[in-house]
N, CA, C and O atoms as a MOPAC input file, in Angstrom:
PM7 MOZYME 1SCF
protein

 N    -27.43400 1     6.07100 1   123.94000 1
 C    -26.61700 1     5.05000 1   123.28900 1
 C    -26.01700 1     4.13400 1   124.35300 1
 O    -25.54200 1     4.62400 1   125.37700 1
 N    -26.02700 1     2.81700 1   124.14000 1
 C    -25.49200 1     1.89600 1   125.14200 1
 C    -23.99600 1     2.09800 1   125.34800 1
 O    -23.28100 1     2.53300 1   124.44500 1
 N    -23.53900 1     1.77200 1   126.55700 1
 C    -22.12100 1     1.91700 1   126.88600 1
 C    -21.25200 1     1.01700 1   126.00000 1
 O    -20.24300 1     1.47000 1   125.45900 1
 N    -21.63600 1    -0.24500 1   125.85200 1
 C    -20.90000 1    -1.20500 1   125.02600 1
 C    -21.83900 1    -1.74400 1   123.94600 1
 O    -22.50700 1    -2.75600 1   124.16000 1
 N    -21.89700 1    -1.08300 1   122.79400 1
 C    -22.80500 1    -1.57100 1   121.75300 1
 C    -22.30200 1    -2.88200 1   121.15500 1
 O    -21.18200 1    -3.32200 1   121.41300 1
 N    -23.15300 1    -3.47700 1   120.36200 1
 C    -22.78500 1    -4.68500 1   119.63100 1
 C    -21.81700 1    -4.31000 1   118.52200 1
 O    -21.99700 1    -3.29800 1   117.84400 1
 N    -20.80100 1    -5.12200 1   118.34300 1
 C    -19.82500 1    -4.90500 1   117.26900 1
 C    -20.00400 1    -6.00600 1   116.24000 1
 O    -19.99800 1    -7.19200 1   116.57100 1
 N    -20.16400 1    -5.60300 1   114.99600 1
 C    -20.36300 1    -6.53300 1   113.89700 1
 C    -19.07700 1    -6.61900 1   113.08700 1
 O    -18.55300 1    -5.60200 1   112.63300 1
 N    -18.56800 1    -7.83700 1   112.90700 1
 C    -17.32900 1    -8.05700 1   112.15300 1
 C    -17.58100 1    -9.10200 1   111.06900 1
 O    -18.55700 1    -9.85100 1   111.12600 1
 N    -16.70000 1    -9.14200 1   110.09700 1
 C    -16.74500 1   -10.15300 1   109.02000 1
 C    -18.11100 1   -10.18500 1   108.33000 1
 O    -18.78200 1   -11.21500 1   108.26100 1
 N    -18.48700 1    -9.01300 1   107.82500 1
 C    -19.74500 1    -8.86000 1   107.08400 1
 C    -20.96100 1    -9.29000 1   107.89700 1
 O    -21.93400 1    -9.79400 1   107.33600 1
 N    -20.91200 1    -9.09500 1   109.20400 1
 C    -22.03800 1    -9.40900 1   110.06600 1
 C    -22.12900 1   -10.86100 1   110.49400 1
 O    -23.05300 1   -11.23300 1   111.21800 1
 N    -21.18800 1   -11.69000 1   110.06200 1
 C    -21.21500 1   -13.10700 1   110.44100 1
 C    -20.71300 1   -13.32200 1   111.86900 1
 O    -20.96100 1   -14.37100 1   112.46400 1
 N    -20.01000 1   -12.33300 1   112.41600 1
 C    -19.51800 1   -12.38100 1   113.79500 1
 C    -20.06100 1   -11.16500 1   114.53400 1
 O    -19.85000 1   -10.02900 1   114.10900 1
 N    -20.75300 1   -11.40300 1   115.62800 1
 C    -21.28500 1   -10.33900 1   116.47200 1
 C    -20.61800 1   -10.42800 1   117.84300 1
 O    -20.53800 1   -11.50400 1   118.43400 1
 N    -20.14100 1    -9.29000 1   118.34100 1
 C    -19.58100 1    -9.22100 1   119.68700 1
 C    -20.49400 1    -8.34700 1   120.53400 1
 O    -20.94200 1    -7.29200 1   120.08300 1
 N    -20.76700 1    -8.77900 1   121.75000 1
 C    -21.62300 1    -8.03100 1   122.66400 1
 C    -21.23800 1    -8.40000 1   124.09100 1
 O    -20.54900 1    -9.39600 1   124.31600 1
 N    -21.68300 1    -7.59700 1   125.05300 1
 C    -21.35600 1    -7.89600 1   126.45100 1
 C    -22.55800 1    -8.49500 1   127.16700 1
 O    -23.71500 1    -8.20300 1   126.86500 1
 N    -22.22700 1    -9.34100 1   128.12000 1
 C    -23.21900 1    -9.91600 1   129.02600 1
 C    -22.54600 1   -10.02800 1   130.38000 1
 O    -21.50200 1   -10.66600 1   130.51300 1
 N    -23.13700 1    -9.41500 1   131.36800 1
 C    -22.57200 1    -9.39700 1   132.71800 1
 C    -21.13300 1    -8.87200 1   132.71700 1
 O    -20.29700 1    -9.34200 1   133.48800 1
 N    -20.85100 1    -7.90400 1   131.85400 1
 C    -19.53200 1    -7.27300 1   131.80800 1
 C    -18.48800 1    -8.00000 1   130.98000 1
 O    -17.40900 1    -7.45400 1   130.74900 1
 N    -18.77500 1    -9.22200 1   130.52100 1
 C    -17.82400 1    -9.98500 1   129.71300 1
 C    -18.26800 1    -9.98500 1   128.25700 1
 O    -19.46100 1   -10.00800 1   127.95500 1
 N    -17.29300 1    -9.96000 1   127.36800 1
 C    -17.59600 1    -9.99600 1   125.93800 1
 C    -17.97700 1   -11.40200 1   125.50500 1
 O    -17.37400 1   -12.39100 1   125.92200 1
 N    -19.00000 1   -11.46100 1   124.65400 1
 C    -19.51600 1   -12.70000 1   124.10100 1
 C    -19.40000 1   -12.62800 1   122.58200 1
 O    -19.35600 1   -11.53700 1   122.01200 1
 N    -19.35200 1   -13.77900 1   121.92900 1
 C    -19.31200 1   -13.82600 1   120.46800 1
 C    -20.45200 1   -14.69500 1   119.96700 1
 O    -20.81500 1   -15.69400 1   120.58700 1
 N    -21.00500 1   -14.29500 1   118.83700 1
 C    -22.02800 1   -15.08600 1   118.15700 1
 C    -21.59400 1   -15.19900 1   116.70000 1
 O    -21.46200 1   -14.19300 1   116.00300 1
 N    -21.37500 1   -16.43000 1   116.24500 1
 C    -20.93100 1   -16.69300 1   114.87500 1
 C    -22.08300 1   -17.34600 1   114.12100 1
 O    -22.66300 1   -18.32700 1   114.58700 1
 N    -22.41100 1   -16.79600 1   112.95300 1
 C    -23.48400 1   -17.35600 1   112.13100 1
 C    -22.96700 1   -18.59800 1   111.41800 1
 O    -21.92600 1   -18.55700 1   110.76300 1
 N    -23.70300 1   -19.71000 1   111.54900 1
 C    -23.30800 1   -20.98300 1   110.94700 1
 C    -24.04600 1   -21.27200 1   109.64200 1
 O    -23.66800 1   -22.17700 1   108.89900 1
 N    -25.08000 1   -20.51300 1   109.37000 1
 C    -25.91100 1   -20.76900 1   108.19400 1
 C    -27.19400 1   -21.46800 1   108.60100 1
 O    -27.26900 1   -22.08500 1   109.66300 1
 N    -28.20500 1   -21.36600 1   107.74200 1
 C    -29.50400 1   -22.02100 1   107.97200 1
 C    -30.11700 1   -21.61800 1   109.31300 1
 O    -30.75800 1   -22.43600 1   109.97200 1
 N    -29.92200 1   -20.35600 1   109.72100 1
 C    -30.52500 1   -19.85700 1   110.95200 1
 C    -29.89400 1   -20.37900 1   112.23300 1
 O    -30.49300 1   -20.26000 1   113.30200 1
 N    -28.69900 1   -20.95300 1   112.15200 1
 C    -28.01700 1   -21.50900 1   113.33000 1
 C    -26.83500 1   -20.62200 1   113.72700 1
 O    -26.19800 1   -20.00100 1   112.87600 1
 N    -26.55600 1   -20.57100 1   115.02000 1
 C    -25.46500 1   -19.74500 1   115.54100 1
 C    -24.63200 1   -20.52300 1   116.54900 1
 O    -25.11800 1   -21.45600 1   117.18900 1
 N    -23.39200 1   -20.13100 1   116.67800 1
 C    -22.50100 1   -20.64300 1   117.72000 1
 C    -22.25200 1   -19.48700 1   118.68100 1
 O    -21.82800 1   -18.41100 1   118.26100 1
 N    -22.51100 1   -19.70000 1   119.95600 1
 C    -22.33800 1   -18.67500 1   120.99300 1
 C    -21.19300 1   -19.07800 1   121.90100 1
 O    -21.10900 1   -20.23600 1   122.31100 1
 N    -20.31600 1   -18.14800 1   122.22100 1
 C    -19.20900 1   -18.42400 1   123.14800 1
 C    -18.91400 1   -17.18000 1   123.98200 1
 O    -18.99500 1   -16.05500 1   123.48900 1
 N    -18.57600 1   -17.39700 1   125.23700 1
 C    -18.05100 1   -16.32000 1   126.06800 1
 C    -16.57700 1   -16.16000 1   125.72500 1
 O    -15.84700 1   -17.14700 1   125.62600 1
 N    -16.14200 1   -14.92700 1   125.54500 1
 C    -14.73500 1   -14.66900 1   125.26100 1
 C    -13.95400 1   -14.44100 1   126.55500 1
 O    -12.72700 1   -14.34000 1   126.53100 1
 N    -14.65200 1   -14.36300 1   127.66400 1
 C    -14.06300 1   -14.27700 1   129.00600 1
 C    -13.05500 1   -13.14600 1   129.12900 1
 O    -11.97700 1   -13.31500 1   129.70000 1
 N    -13.42000 1   -11.99200 1   128.58700 1
 C    -12.57200 1   -10.81100 1   128.71100 1
 C    -13.46200 1    -9.57900 1   128.79700 1
 O    -14.58900 1    -9.57700 1   128.30100 1
 N    -12.94200 1    -8.53000 1   129.43200 1
 C    -13.64600 1    -7.25500 1   129.50300 1
 C    -13.05700 1    -6.25300 1   128.51000 1
 O    -13.61300 1    -5.17300 1   128.31600 1
 N    -11.94300 1    -6.60300 1   127.88800 1
 C    -11.22800 1    -5.72400 1   126.97000 1
 C    -11.74700 1    -5.91000 1   125.54000 1
 O    -11.73400 1    -7.02100 1   125.01100 1
 N    -12.20300 1    -4.81500 1   124.91800 1
 C    -12.76300 1    -4.88700 1   123.57800 1
 C    -11.74200 1    -5.34100 1   122.53900 1
 O    -12.06100 1    -6.16800 1   121.68500 1
 N    -10.52700 1    -4.81600 1   122.59700 1
 C     -9.50100 1    -5.21000 1   121.60900 1
 C     -9.20700 1    -6.70300 1   121.70500 1
 O     -9.09200 1    -7.38300 1   120.68500 1
 N     -9.08600 1    -7.21100 1   122.92200 1
 C     -8.85100 1    -8.65100 1   123.12100 1
 C    -10.06100 1    -9.45100 1   122.63300 1
 O     -9.90200 1   -10.51500 1   122.03500 1
 N    -11.26500 1    -8.94200 1   122.88600 1
 C    -12.48800 1    -9.62000 1   122.44400 1
 C    -12.53100 1    -9.69900 1   120.91900 1
 O    -12.93900 1   -10.71900 1   120.36300 1
 N    -12.11700 1    -8.64000 1   120.24700 1
 C    -12.09600 1    -8.66600 1   118.77800 1
 C    -11.10800 1    -9.70800 1   118.26200 1
 O    -11.39400 1   -10.42000 1   117.29900 1
 N     -9.94100 1    -9.79400 1   118.90700 1
 C     -8.95000 1   -10.81000 1   118.51500 1
 C     -9.48900 1   -12.22800 1   118.74400 1
 O     -9.40800 1   -13.08200 1   117.86200 1
 N    -10.03700 1   -12.46300 1   119.93500 1
 C    -10.56400 1   -13.79300 1   120.25900 1
 C    -11.77500 1   -14.13300 1   119.39100 1
 O    -11.91700 1   -15.27100 1   118.94200 1
 N    -12.64000 1   -13.15900 1   119.15500 1
 C    -13.80500 1   -13.38100 1   118.31600 1
 C    -13.41500 1   -13.71000 1   116.88000 1
 O    -14.01100 1   -14.58600 1   116.25300 1
 N    -12.41000 1   -13.00400 1   116.36400 1
 C    -11.93400 1   -13.27100 1   115.00000 1
 C    -11.31300 1   -14.65700 1   114.91100 1
 O    -11.51600 1   -15.37100 1   113.92900 1
 N    -10.55800 1   -15.03900 1   115.93500 1
 C     -9.97700 1   -16.38500 1   115.96600 1
 C    -11.08600 1   -17.43600 1   115.97700 1
 O    -11.01500 1   -18.41600 1   115.23500 1
 N    -12.10300 1   -17.24200 1   116.80600 1
 C    -13.23800 1   -18.16300 1   116.85900 1
 C    -13.94000 1   -18.22600 1   115.50400 1
 O    -14.32500 1   -19.30300 1   115.04800 1
 N    -14.10300 1   -17.07400 1   114.86700 1
 C    -14.76200 1   -17.01500 1   113.56000 1
 C    -14.01200 1   -17.85900 1   112.53700 1
 O    -14.62000 1   -18.66900 1   111.83800 1
 N    -12.68700 1   -17.67500 1   112.44200 1
 C    -11.91100 1   -18.42100 1   111.45400 1
 C    -11.85900 1   -19.92100 1   111.76800 1
 O    -11.91900 1   -20.74500 1   110.85500 1
 N    -11.74900 1   -20.27700 1   113.04200 1
 C    -11.77400 1   -21.69000 1   113.42200 1
 C    -13.11800 1   -22.32300 1   113.04400 1
 O    -13.16600 1   -23.45300 1   112.56000 1
 N    -14.19200 1   -21.58800 1   113.26900 1
 C    -15.52800 1   -22.08600 1   112.95100 1
 C    -15.70200 1   -22.23500 1   111.43900 1
 O    -16.26000 1   -23.22800 1   110.97300 1
 N    -15.23100 1   -21.26200 1   110.68400 1
 C    -15.32000 1   -21.33700 1   109.22300 1
 C    -14.54000 1   -22.54300 1   108.70100 1
 O    -14.99800 1   -23.24300 1   107.79800 1
 N    -13.35600 1   -22.78100 1   109.27700 1
 C    -12.56100 1   -23.94600 1   108.87900 1
 C    -13.32600 1   -25.23700 1   109.14900 1
 O    -13.38600 1   -26.11800 1   108.29100 1
 N    -13.91500 1   -25.35000 1   110.35000 1
 C    -14.66600 1   -26.55600 1   110.71100 1
 C    -15.85200 1   -26.76600 1   109.77600 1
 O    -16.13300 1   -27.89400 1   109.37200 1
 N    -16.54600 1   -25.68700 1   109.43000 1
 C    -17.68600 1   -25.80000 1   108.53100 1
 C    -17.24700 1   -26.29600 1   107.16000 1
 O    -17.88900 1   -27.17300 1   106.58300 1
 N    -16.17100 1   -25.74700 1   106.64000 1
 C    -15.69000 1   -26.13300 1   105.31000 1
 C    -15.15100 1   -27.56600 1   105.30500 1
 O    -15.24900 1   -28.26300 1   104.29500 1
 N    -14.58500 1   -28.00000 1   106.42800 1
 C    -14.02200 1   -29.34900 1   106.52000 1
 C    -15.07100 1   -30.39300 1   106.91800 1
 O    -14.77300 1   -31.58700 1   106.96200 1
 N    -16.30200 1   -29.94300 1   107.20900 1
 C    -17.35000 1   -30.88200 1   107.60900 1
 C    -17.19300 1   -31.38400 1   109.03200 1
 O    -17.71700 1   -32.44400 1   109.37400 1
 N    -16.48200 1   -30.64000 1   109.86300 1
 C    -16.26900 1   -31.02100 1   111.25900 1
 C    -17.36600 1   -30.42000 1   112.13900 1
 O    -17.96600 1   -29.41300 1   111.76500 1
 N    -17.63700 1   -31.01600 1   113.29400 1
 C    -18.65500 1   -30.45700 1   114.18600 1
 C    -18.20500 1   -29.11300 1   114.75600 1
 O    -17.03400 1   -28.93800 1   115.09500 1
 N    -19.13000 1   -28.17400 1   114.85800 1
 C    -18.81500 1   -26.85900 1   115.40900 1
 C    -19.13600 1   -26.77000 1   116.89300 1
 O    -18.63300 1   -25.88700 1   117.58800 1
 N    -19.96000 1   -27.66800 1   117.37300 1
 C    -20.32400 1   -27.67800 1   118.79600 1
 C    -19.68200 1   -28.88400 1   119.46600 1
 O    -19.65600 1   -29.98100 1   118.90900 1
 N    -19.17000 1   -28.66500 1   120.65300 1
 C    -18.57100 1   -29.77200 1   121.39100 1
 C    -19.66000 1   -30.54300 1   122.11600 1
 O    -20.65200 1   -29.97600 1   122.57400 1
 N    -19.45000 1   -31.83800 1   122.20800 1
 C    -20.38200 1   -32.69900 1   122.91600 1
 C    -19.77900 1   -33.06900 1   124.25700 1
 O    -18.55900 1   -33.15900 1   124.40000 1
 N    -20.64100 1   -33.28300 1   125.23300 1
 C    -20.13900 1   -33.76700 1   126.51900 1
 C    -19.85900 1   -35.26200 1   126.39000 1
 O    -20.47400 1   -35.95600 1   125.58100 1
 N    -18.93800 1   -35.73400 1   127.18800 1
 C    -18.63800 1   -37.15900 1   127.19200 1
 C    -19.87900 1   -37.94900 1   127.59100 1
 O    -20.08700 1   -39.06400 1   127.11100 1
 N    -20.69700 1   -37.38100 1   128.45900 1
 C    -21.92200 1   -38.04300 1   128.89100 1
 C    -22.85300 1   -38.31000 1   127.70900 1
 O    -23.44900 1   -39.38300 1   127.62300 1
 N    -22.98300 1   -37.34300 1   126.79500 1
 C    -23.86600 1   -37.56900 1   125.64100 1
 C    -23.28800 1   -38.61900 1   124.69500 1
 O    -24.03900 1   -39.38300 1   124.08800 1
 N    -21.96500 1   -38.66600 1   124.56400 1
 C    -21.32600 1   -39.69000 1   123.72700 1
 C    -21.52300 1   -41.06500 1   124.36200 1
 O    -21.80700 1   -42.03700 1   123.66300 1
 N    -21.37400 1   -41.14800 1   125.67400 1
 C    -21.57100 1   -42.41100 1   126.39400 1
 C    -23.01600 1   -42.89300 1   126.21400 1
 O    -23.25100 1   -44.07000 1   125.94200 1
 N    -23.97600 1   -41.98300 1   126.36800 1
 C    -25.38600 1   -42.35900 1   126.21000 1
 C    -25.66200 1   -42.89100 1   124.81300 1
 O    -26.38400 1   -43.87500 1   124.65400 1
 N    -25.09200 1   -42.24800 1   123.80200 1
 C    -25.27400 1   -42.70900 1   122.42800 1
 C    -24.64400 1   -44.08300 1   122.22700 1
 O    -25.20900 1   -44.93200 1   121.53700 1
 N    -23.47800 1   -44.30600 1   122.82500 1
 C    -22.80000 1   -45.59700 1   122.70200 1
 C    -23.61400 1   -46.71500 1   123.36500 1
 O    -23.76600 1   -47.79700 1   122.79900 1
 N    -24.13400 1   -46.44500 1   124.56200 1
 C    -24.93500 1   -47.45400 1   125.26500 1
 C    -26.19500 1   -47.76700 1   124.45600 1
 O    -26.58100 1   -48.93200 1   124.35400 1
 N    -26.83400 1   -46.76400 1   123.88800 1
 C    -28.02100 1   -46.99400 1   123.05300 1
 C    -27.67600 1   -47.85400 1   121.85000 1
 O    -28.43100 1   -48.75500 1   121.48400 1
 N    -26.54100 1   -47.57500 1   121.24100 1
 C    -26.09900 1   -48.36700 1   120.09100 1
 C    -25.89100 1   -49.83600 1   120.49900 1
 O    -26.31500 1   -50.74700 1   119.78900 1
 N    -25.23100 1   -50.05500 1   121.65700 1
 C    -25.00600 1   -51.42600 1   122.14600 1
 C    -26.33000 1   -52.12200 1   122.47200 1
 O    -26.48100 1   -53.31300 1   122.19800 1
 N    -27.29200 1   -51.39400 1   123.05600 1
 C    -28.59900 1   -51.98600 1   123.36600 1
 C    -29.33800 1   -52.39000 1   122.08600 1
 O    -29.94200 1   -53.46000 1   122.02300 1
 N    -29.28400 1   -51.52800 1   121.07400 1
 C    -29.91700 1   -51.88100 1   119.78800 1
 C    -29.23100 1   -53.09500 1   119.16700 1
 O    -29.89000 1   -53.98600 1   118.63100 1
 N    -27.90700 1   -53.12000 1   119.24500 1
 C    -27.14900 1   -54.24100 1   118.69000 1
 C    -27.50700 1   -55.53800 1   119.41400 1
 O    -27.62600 1   -56.59000 1   118.78500 1
 N    -27.67600 1   -55.46500 1   120.72000 1
 C    -28.06300 1   -56.62700 1   121.51800 1
 C    -29.45700 1   -57.10500 1   121.11400 1
 O    -29.67800 1   -58.30400 1   120.94600 1
 N    -30.39500 1   -56.17400 1   120.95800 1
 C    -31.76800 1   -56.53300 1   120.56000 1
 C    -31.78900 1   -57.15700 1   119.16900 1
 O    -32.53300 1   -58.10700 1   118.92300 1
 N    -30.97600 1   -56.62800 1   118.26300 1
 C    -30.91500 1   -57.19900 1   116.91800 1
 C    -30.36200 1   -58.61800 1   116.95900 1
 O    -30.82000 1   -59.49400 1   116.22500 1
 N    -29.38400 1   -58.83600 1   117.81400 1
 C    -28.81600 1   -60.17000 1   117.95100 1
 C    -29.83400 1   -61.16800 1   118.46400 1
 O    -29.85000 1   -62.31700 1   118.02100 1
 N    -30.68700 1   -60.75000 1   119.39100 1
 C    -31.73200 1   -61.64300 1   119.91200 1
 C    -32.78800 1   -61.92600 1   118.85300 1
 O    -33.34700 1   -63.02200 1   118.80600 1
 N    -33.06200 1   -60.93900 1   118.00300 1
 C    -34.07500 1   -61.10500 1   116.95400 1
 C    -33.57300 1   -61.99200 1   115.82000 1
 O    -34.36400 1   -62.68100 1   115.17600 1
 N    -32.27100 1   -61.97800 1   115.57400 1
 C    -31.68900 1   -62.77600 1   114.48400 1
 C    -31.16700 1   -64.08300 1   115.05600 1
 O    -29.95500 1   -64.26600 1   115.16900 1
 N    -32.04600 1   -64.97700 1   115.41300 1
 C    -31.71500 1   -66.20500 1   116.14300 1
 C    -30.57400 1   -67.01300 1   115.54400 1
 O    -29.65200 1   -67.39000 1   116.26700 1
 N    -30.60700 1   -67.28200 1   114.27700 1
 C    -29.60900 1   -68.16100 1   113.66200 1
 C    -28.61600 1   -67.38100 1   112.79700 1
 O    -28.18000 1   -67.87600 1   111.75800 1
 N    -28.26700 1   -66.19900 1   113.20800 1
 C    -27.37000 1   -65.36500 1   112.40700 1
 C    -25.91500 1   -65.74600 1   112.66000 1
 O    -25.55200 1   -66.15100 1   113.76500 1
 N    -25.09300 1   -65.61200 1   111.63400 1
 C    -23.65600 1   -65.84400 1   111.79500 1
 C    -22.92600 1   -64.54700 1   112.14900 1
 O    -21.73100 1   -64.55700 1   112.44300 1
 N    -23.66300 1   -63.42900 1   112.11800 1
 C    -23.05800 1   -62.14600 1   112.47500 1
 C    -22.87600 1   -62.05800 1   113.98500 1
 O    -23.60800 1   -62.68600 1   114.75000 1
 N    -21.88900 1   -61.27200 1   114.40000 1
 C    -21.65600 1   -61.07500 1   115.83300 1
 C    -22.43600 1   -59.85300 1   116.30500 1
 O    -22.42100 1   -58.80100 1   115.66600 1
 N    -23.11800 1   -60.01500 1   117.43700 1
 C    -23.87700 1   -58.94300 1   118.04200 1
 C    -23.41700 1   -58.80000 1   119.48600 1
 O    -22.70600 1   -59.66200 1   120.00100 1
 N    -23.82000 1   -57.71600 1   120.13900 1
 C    -23.48500 1   -57.49700 1   121.54000 1
 C    -24.23100 1   -58.51100 1   122.39900 1
 O    -25.45900 1   -58.58700 1   122.36300 1
 N    -23.48500 1   -59.27900 1   123.16300 1
 C    -24.10600 1   -60.28900 1   124.02900 1
 C    -24.69000 1   -59.62900 1   125.28000 1
 O    -24.38200 1   -58.47800 1   125.58900 1
 N    -25.52700 1   -60.36700 1   125.98300 1
 C    -26.09200 1   -59.87200 1   127.23800 1
 C    -24.98200 1   -59.56900 1   128.24900 1
 O    -25.02700 1   -58.55600 1   128.94600 1
 N    -23.99100 1   -60.45300 1   128.31900 1
 C    -22.88000 1   -60.26000 1   129.25800 1
 C    -22.08600 1   -58.99200 1   128.91500 1
 O    -21.70900 1   -58.23100 1   129.80500 1
 N    -21.83800 1   -58.77400 1   127.62100 1
 C    -21.10500 1   -57.58700 1   127.20600 1
 C    -21.90000 1   -56.32100 1   127.51600 1
 O    -21.32800 1   -55.32000 1   127.94700 1
 N    -23.20100 1   -56.35800 1   127.30000 1
 C    -24.05000 1   -55.21000 1   127.58300 1
 C    -24.02500 1   -54.87600 1   129.07500 1
 O    -23.95800 1   -53.70600 1   129.45100 1
 N    -24.08000 1   -55.90900 1   129.92400 1
 C    -23.97800 1   -55.67500 1   131.37600 1
 C    -22.63700 1   -55.03600 1   131.71700 1
 O    -22.58500 1   -54.11700 1   132.53500 1
 N    -21.55700 1   -55.50500 1   131.10700 1
 C    -20.22300 1   -54.95200 1   131.36700 1
 C    -20.13100 1   -53.49600 1   130.90800 1
 O    -19.56100 1   -52.65900 1   131.60900 1
 N    -20.68300 1   -53.19600 1   129.75000 1
 C    -20.67800 1   -51.82300 1   129.24100 1
 C    -21.39200 1   -50.91400 1   130.23300 1
 O    -20.88200 1   -49.84700 1   130.57300 1
 N    -22.55500 1   -51.32400 1   130.69700 1
 C    -23.32500 1   -50.50500 1   131.64300 1
 C    -22.59500 1   -50.33500 1   132.97100 1
 O    -22.70900 1   -49.29100 1   133.61400 1
 N    -21.84800 1   -51.35100 1   133.38200 1
 C    -21.09200 1   -51.26600 1   134.63000 1
 C    -19.94200 1   -50.25900 1   134.48900 1
 O    -19.72200 1   -49.44300 1   135.38400 1
 N    -19.22100 1   -50.31300 1   133.38500 1
 C    -18.08000 1   -49.42200 1   133.15200 1
 C    -18.53400 1   -47.97600 1   132.94100 1
 O    -17.83900 1   -47.03400 1   133.32200 1
 N    -19.70200 1   -47.81500 1   132.33300 1
 C    -20.24500 1   -46.47300 1   132.07200 1
 C    -20.39400 1   -45.67800 1   133.35900 1
 O    -20.16300 1   -44.46800 1   133.36300 1
 N    -20.77400 1   -46.32700 1   134.44600 1
 C    -20.92900 1   -45.63300 1   135.73100 1
 C    -19.63100 1   -44.94200 1   136.14000 1
 O    -19.65500 1   -43.81900 1   136.64600 1
 N    -18.50800 1   -45.60400 1   135.92400 1
 C    -17.21500 1   -45.02500 1   136.29200 1
 C    -16.84000 1   -43.87200 1   135.35700 1
 O    -16.32300 1   -42.85000 1   135.80900 1
 N    -17.09800 1   -44.03300 1   134.06200 1
 C    -16.78500 1   -42.96700 1   133.10700 1
 C    -17.61200 1   -41.72300 1   133.39400 1
 O    -17.09300 1   -40.60800 1   133.33000 1
 N    -18.88500 1   -41.89900 1   133.70700 1
 C    -19.73900 1   -40.73800 1   134.00400 1
 C    -19.28300 1   -40.04100 1   135.27600 1
 O    -19.28600 1   -38.81200 1   135.34400 1
 N    -18.89300 1   -40.80500 1   136.27700 1
 C    -18.41000 1   -40.19600 1   137.51500 1
 C    -17.10200 1   -39.44100 1   137.28300 1
 O    -16.85000 1   -38.40800 1   137.90400 1
 N    -16.28300 1   -39.96200 1   136.39200 1
 C    -14.97300 1   -39.35800 1   136.13200 1
 C    -15.05900 1   -38.13600 1   135.21600 1
 O    -14.46100 1   -37.10100 1   135.51100 1
 N    -15.79800 1   -38.24500 1   134.10800 1
 C    -15.72600 1   -37.17200 1   133.11300 1
 C    -17.03800 1   -36.90300 1   132.40300 1
 O    -17.02300 1   -36.37100 1   131.29300 1
 N    -18.15100 1   -37.24100 1   132.98500 1
 C    -19.42900 1   -37.14000 1   132.29200 1
 C    -19.80600 1   -35.77200 1   131.78500 1
 O    -20.35700 1   -35.66400 1   130.69000 1
 N    -19.53100 1   -34.70400 1   132.54500 1
 C    -19.96100 1   -33.37400 1   132.12200 1
 C    -18.90000 1   -32.63500 1   131.31700 1
 O    -19.16500 1   -31.54600 1   130.80900 1
 N    -17.71600 1   -33.20000 1   131.19300 1
 C    -16.65300 1   -32.53900 1   130.42800 1
 C    -16.97100 1   -32.58000 1   128.94500 1
 O    -17.46600 1   -33.58400 1   128.43200 1
 N    -16.68400 1   -31.48700 1   128.26700 1
 C    -16.93400 1   -31.49000 1   126.82800 1
 C    -15.77800 1   -32.17700 1   126.12800 1
 O    -14.63300 1   -32.13500 1   126.58000 1
 N    -16.10100 1   -32.79800 1   125.03700 1
 C    -15.08800 1   -33.52900 1   124.30100 1
 C    -15.36000 1   -33.34700 1   122.81800 1
 O    -16.15800 1   -34.08200 1   122.23500 1
 N    -14.70600 1   -32.38000 1   122.21000 1
 C    -14.91100 1   -32.10400 1   120.79900 1
 C    -14.23500 1   -33.08100 1   119.87800 1
 O    -14.54700 1   -33.11500 1   118.68800 1
 N    -13.32500 1   -33.87400 1   120.38400 1
 C    -12.57400 1   -34.79000 1   119.51900 1
 C    -13.16800 1   -36.17400 1   119.43200 1
 O    -12.91800 1   -36.89200 1   118.46400 1
 N    -13.95800 1   -36.57100 1   120.43100 1
 C    -14.49300 1   -37.91900 1   120.46100 1
 C    -15.75300 1   -38.01000 1   119.62400 1
 O    -16.65000 1   -37.17700 1   119.74700 1
 N    -15.82000 1   -39.00200 1   118.79200 1
 C    -16.98100 1   -39.22400 1   117.94400 1
 C    -17.38800 1   -40.67800 1   118.07700 1
 O    -16.53900 1   -41.56800 1   118.09400 1
 N    -18.67200 1   -40.91700 1   118.17100 1
 C    -19.15000 1   -42.29800 1   118.28300 1
 C    -18.77300 1   -43.08900 1   117.05100 1
 O    -18.45200 1   -44.27300 1   117.15300 1
 N    -18.80600 1   -42.45600 1   115.88300 1
 C    -18.44900 1   -43.14300 1   114.65400 1
 C    -17.00700 1   -43.66700 1   114.71700 1
 O    -16.73000 1   -44.79000 1   114.29400 1
 N    -16.10700 1   -42.85600 1   115.24100 1
 C    -14.72000 1   -43.28100 1   115.35300 1
 C    -14.55300 1   -44.39100 1   116.37600 1
 O    -13.66700 1   -45.23400 1   116.23800 1
 N    -15.39500 1   -44.40000 1   117.39800 1
 C    -15.29900 1   -45.42100 1   118.43100 1
 C    -15.64900 1   -46.80200 1   117.87200 1
 O    -15.11800 1   -47.80600 1   118.34700 1
 N    -16.53300 1   -46.86800 1   116.87300 1
 C    -16.92200 1   -48.15700 1   116.28300 1
 C    -15.86800 1   -48.69100 1   115.34700 1
 O    -15.70400 1   -49.90600 1   115.23500 1
 N    -15.15700 1   -47.82500 1   114.67800 1
 C    -14.23400 1   -48.23500 1   113.64100 1
 C    -13.00200 1   -48.89800 1   114.25200 1
 O    -12.53400 1   -48.50800 1   115.32200 1
 N    -12.50900 1   -49.86900 1   113.57600 1
 C    -11.24500 1   -50.46000 1   114.01400 1
 C    -11.39000 1   -51.71900 1   114.74800 1
 O    -10.39300 1   -52.30700 1   115.16600 1

């Protein structure tokens, strides 16, 4: 029998197991998808508490329609730049349009500023930032 077996909680929707001596959690999201997190503890009781907290937070996010996985700022920046490039191309294609599109000058400025944002925080995860929210307002 293994020293630290897998622990199943919440009707099997939360699995706790060890990897390299630290407890890990796996939460079932539905449709064959899972959320994996290190609980960063060697203590089983603490792992059960942290795993249960993660489980309830994840269930809340699922019910509220919120994202369960955090995105890096770099991926949000890349999506934003792609959106601006598409907007710029659409503006060039719609020669006599009265709608406002991203100008060439604005696109150059966006790309210039992106270099600084990536150097500052590109690999940091950001669960609160959404590209949709960035467009609004």
